[in-house]
C-alpha positions in Angstrom: -15.5 -1.5 35.9 -12.9 -0.7 33.2 -15.5 -1.3 30.4 -17.8 1.3 32.0 -14.9 3.7 32.3 -14.1 3.4 28.6 -17.8 3.8 27.7 -18.0 7.0 29.8 -14.8 8.2 28.2 -16.1 7.7 24.7 -19.4 9.4 25.6 -17.5 12.4 27.0 -15.4 12.6 23.8 -18.6 12.5 21.6 -20.3 15.2 23.6 -17.3 17.4 23.6 -17.4 17.5 19.8 -21.1 18.4 19.7 -21.4 21.3 17.3 -25.0 22.3 17.8 -25.3 26.0 16.9 -28.4 26.3 19.0 -26.6 25.7 22.2 -25.1 28.8 23.8 -22.9 27.1 26.4 -19.2 27.2 26.7 -17.3 23.9 26.5 -13.8 24.3 28.0 -13.6 20.5 28.1 -13.4 20.5 24.3 -10.3 22.7 24.3 -8.6 20.8 27.0 -9.4 17.5 25.3 -7.9 18.9 22.0 -4.8 20.0 23.8 -4.5 16.6 25.6 -4.9 14.8 22.3 -2.3 16.9 20.5 0.1 16.3 23.5 -0.4 12.5 23.3 0.1 12.4 19.6 3.4 14.5 19.8 4.6 12.2 22.7 3.8 9.1 20.6 5.8 10.5 17.6 8.7 11.5 19.8 8.8 8.2 21.6 8.6 6.2 18.4 11.4 8.2 16.8 13.5 7.9 19.9 13.0 4.1 19.9 13.9 4.0 16.2 17.2 5.9 16.7 18.0 3.8 19.8 17.6 0.6 17.9 19.6 1.9 14.9 22.5 3.1 17.0 22.6 -0.1 19.0 22.9 -2.1 15.8 25.5 0.4 14.4 23.6 1.0 11.2 22.8 4.7 11.7 25.2 7.6 11.1 27.6 5.5 9.1 29.6 7.3 6.4 29.2 5.6 3.0 32.0 7.3 1.1 35.5 6.0 0.3 38.1 6.6 3.0 40.7 7.8 0.6 38.7 10.6 -1.0 40.6 13.9 -1.3 39.0 17.2 -0.9 39.3 20.2 -3.2 42.2 22.3 -2.1 42.6 26.1 -2.3 45.0 27.4 -4.9 48.2 28.8 -3.3 48.2 31.7 -5.8 44.7 32.8 -4.9 45.5 32.5 -1.2 48.6 34.6 -1.5 46.7 37.2 -3.5 44.0 37.4 -0.8 46.6 37.7 2.0 48.4 40.5 0.0 45.1 42.4 -0.4 44.3 42.1 3.3 47.8 43.3 4.3 47.3 46.3 2.0 44.0 47.1 3.6 45.6 46.8 7.1 48.3 49.3 6.1 45.6 51.7 4.8 43.7 51.3 8.1 46.8 52.1 10.1 47.5 55.1 8.0 43.9 56.4 8.4 44.2 56.0 12.2 47.3 58.2 12.4 46.5 60.9 9.9 43.6 63.4 9.9 41.2 63.4 6.9 41.3 66.3 4.5 37.5 66.7 4.7 36.2 69.5 7.0 33.8 68.3 9.6 30.5 70.4 9.2 29.5 69.7 12.8 32.3 71.7 14.3 
């Protein structure tokens, strides 16, 4: 019984890829078979990657940092930081001044 089912399945697959231009029939089975095949291939790839990550994490050999523990990072210069803060405070003061004083330009829409 399973052998006959497999033979019928292969026969259906072969006939769905029949590209005879003389035939004027629509083959919706071909499209569904293609979608099903792509679905199974994507599921196989996702399942194999999931298994790979599961095994790697369970053995503790994935996502391990390989750098030295005592590495230091580049720090920001205090002078540059103070210059930036002074600039931003000056811009804040300009903004507050513009909020309270009217501009000298005449608005043409009025």
